[in-house]
C-alpha positions as a Markdown table, in Angstrom:
| # | Residue | x | y | z |
|---|---|---|---|---|
| 1 | Met | 213.4 | 46.0 | 135.0 |
| 2 | Arg | 217.2 | 46.5 | 134.9 |
| 3 | Ser | 219.5 | 43.6 | 135.5 |
| 4 | Asp | 220.9 | 45.2 | 138.7 |
| 5 | Glu | 217.3 | 45.5 | 140.1 |
| 6 | Val | 216.7 | 41.9 | 139.3 |
| 7 | Ser | 219.9 | 40.9 | 141.2 |
| 8 | Val | 218.7 | 42.9 | 144.2 |
| 9 | Thr | 215.3 | 41.3 | 144.1 |
| 10 | Ile | 216.7 | 37.8 | 143.8 |
| 11 | Gly | 219.2 | 38.5 | 146.6 |
| 12 | Asn | 216.4 | 39.6 | 148.9 |
| 13 | His | 214.5 | 36.5 | 148.2 |
| 14 | Met | 217.5 | 34.3 | 148.8 |
| 15 | Arg | 218.1 | 36.0 | 152.2 |
| 16 | Ala | 214.5 | 35.4 | 153.1 |
| 17 | Leu | 214.7 | 31.7 | 152.1 |
| 18 | Ile | 218.0 | 31.2 | 154.0 |
| 19 | Gly | 216.5 | 32.9 | 157.1 |
| 20 | Ser | 213.5 | 30.5 | 156.8 |
| 21 | Val | 215.7 | 27.5 | 156.7 |
| 22 | Phe | 217.6 | 28.6 | 159.8 |
| 23 | Val | 214.3 | 29.1 | 161.7 |
| 24 | Ala | 213.1 | 25.6 | 160.6 |
| 25 | Ile | 216.4 | 24.0 | 161.8 |
| 26 | Ala | 216.2 | 25.9 | 165.1 |
| 27 | Ala | 212.6 | 24.7 | 165.6 |
| 28 | Cys | 213.7 | 21.1 | 165.1 |
| 29 | Ser | 216.4 | 21.3 | 167.7 |
| 30 | Ala | 214.1 | 22.8 | 170.4 |
| 31 | Pro | 213.4 | 20.4 | 173.3 |
| 32 | Ser | 210.2 | 18.5 | 173.0 |
| 33 | Glu | 207.3 | 19.7 | 175.2 |
| 34 | Ile | 206.2 | 17.6 | 178.1 |
| 35 | Val | 202.5 | 17.2 | 178.5 |
| 36 | Lys | 200.8 | 16.0 | 181.7 |
| 37 | Thr | 198.3 | 13.3 | 180.7 |
| 38 | Gly | 197.1 | 12.2 | 184.2 |
| 39 | Pro | 197.8 | 12.8 | 187.9 |
| 40 | Thr | 201.2 | 11.2 | 187.7 |
| 41 | Thr | 201.7 | 10.5 | 184.0 |
| 42 | Tyr | 203.3 | 12.5 | 181.2 |
| 43 | Arg | 203.9 | 12.3 | 177.5 |
| 44 | Val | 206.6 | 13.6 | 175.2 |
| 45 | Arg | 206.6 | 13.5 | 171.4 |
| 46 | Thr | 209.8 | 13.8 | 169.5 |
| 47 | Asp | 210.2 | 14.0 | 165.7 |
| 48 | Ala | 212.9 | 13.2 | 163.2 |
| 49 | Gly | 214.2 | 16.8 | 163.2 |
| 50 | Gly | 215.8 | 16.4 | 159.8 |
| 51 | Gly | 217.9 | 13.6 | 158.3 |
| 52 | Asn | 216.6 | 10.1 | 158.4 |
| 53 | Pro | 217.0 | 8.7 | 161.9 |
| 54 | Ser | 215.7 | 5.3 | 162.9 |
| 55 | Asp | 212.7 | 4.7 | 165.0 |
| 56 | Ala | 214.9 | 3.7 | 167.9 |
| 57 | Glu | 216.9 | 7.0 | 167.6 |
| 58 | Ile | 213.7 | 9.1 | 167.7 |
| 59 | Lys | 212.4 | 7.1 | 170.7 |
| 60 | Thr | 215.8 | 7.5 | 172.4 |
| 61 | Arg | 215.4 | 11.3 | 172.2 |
| 62 | Gly | 212.0 | 11.1 | 173.9 |
| 63 | Ile | 213.3 | 8.8 | 176.6 |
| 64 | Ala | 216.2 | 11.2 | 177.1 |
| 65 | Arg | 213.8 | 14.1 | 177.4 |
| 66 | Ala | 211.7 | 12.2 | 179.9 |
| 67 | Asn | 214.8 | 11.4 | 182.0 |
| 68 | Glu | 215.8 | 15.1 | 182.0 |
| 69 | Phe | 212.4 | 16.2 | 183.1 |
| 70 | Cys | 212.2 | 13.7 | 186.0 |
| 71 | Ala | 215.9 | 14.3 | 187.0 |
| 72 | Ala | 215.1 | 18.0 | 187.4 |
| 73 | Gln | 212.6 | 17.0 | 190.1 |
| 74 | Gly | 215.0 | 14.6 | 191.8 |
| 75 | Lys | 213.2 | 11.6 | 190.4 |
| 76 | Arg | 213.7 | 8.9 | 187.8 |
| 77 | Ala | 211.6 | 8.3 | 184.7 |
| 78 | Val | 209.8 | 5.0 | 184.3 |
| 79 | Ile | 208.8 | 4.6 | 180.7 |
| 80 | Asn | 205.5 | 3.0 | 180.0 |
| 81 | Val | 204.9 | 3.1 | 176.2 |
| 82 | Gly | 206.7 | 4.2 | 173.1 |
| 83 | Gln | 204.6 | 4.6 | 169.9 |
| 84 | Ser | 205.7 | 5.7 | 166.5 |
| 85 | Thr | 203.8 | 7.4 | 163.7 |
| 86 | Gly | 204.4 | 8.9 | 160.3 |
| 87 | Trp | 206.6 | 6.3 | 158.7 |
| 88 | His | 205.5 | 7.0 | 155.1 |
| 89 | Met | 206.9 | 9.2 | 152.5 |
| 90 | Phe | 205.1 | 12.6 | 153.1 |
| 91 | Ser | 204.9 | 12.7 | 156.9 |
| 92 | Val | 207.2 | 13.7 | 159.7 |
| 93 | Gln | 208.4 | 10.7 | 161.7 |
| 94 | Thr | 207.4 | 11.0 | 165.3 |
| 95 | Ala | 207.7 | 8.9 | 168.5 |
| 96 | Glu | 205.6 | 9.3 | 171.6 |
| 97 | Val | 206.9 | 8.3 | 175.0 |
| 98 | Gln | 204.6 | 8.0 | 178.0 |
| 99 | Phe | 206.2 | 8.0 | 181.4 |
| 100 | Val | 205.9 | 8.6 | 185.1 |
| 101 | Cys | 208.4 | 10.3 | 187.5 |
| 102 | Asp | 209.1 | 7.9 | 190.3 |
| 103 | Asp | 211.3 | 8.2 | 193.4 |
| 104 | Pro | 214.9 | 7.3 | 192.7 |
| 105 | Leu | 216.1 | 3.8 | 193.4 |
| 106 | Pro | 217.8 | 3.5 | 196.8 |
| 107 | Ser | 221.6 | 3.4 | 196.5 |
| 108 | Arg | 223.1 | 0.0 | 197.1 |
| 109 | Pro | 225.6 | -0.4 | 199.9 |
| 110 | Ala | 229.1 | -1.0 | 198.8 |
| 111 | Ser | 229.9 | -4.7 | 198.3 |
| 112 | Ala | 233.0 | -6.4 | 199.8 |
| 113 | Ala | 234.4 | -6.8 | 196.3 |
| 114 | Ser | 234.1 | -3.1 | 195.4 |
| 115 | Ala | 235.6 | -2.0 | 198.8 |
| 116 | Ala | 238.8 | -4.0 | 198.3 |
């Protein structure tokens, strides 16, 4: 093989590798799927998505996704459970958040202090 043919082959492989990296990054940033687990209960799983976020950060993403889901229905999310898995070297860190969508809290009447 000539050196210019080797360069083209290596260049093609690099483009394929870079394309794969972009696809992987895009997959990490996609919203987590909501799964219905009962008549009124749902579950969302979020993962680390790259980097080294804390357990709390990963759970916060799940809670935010639950809030978005319920808000789209005009309701509020009530979080029941948050579980974490995969906190060892060769696994993806994930958090699972279970929730229900409940009616929004009634608005409070304005107090005398806030009216002044």
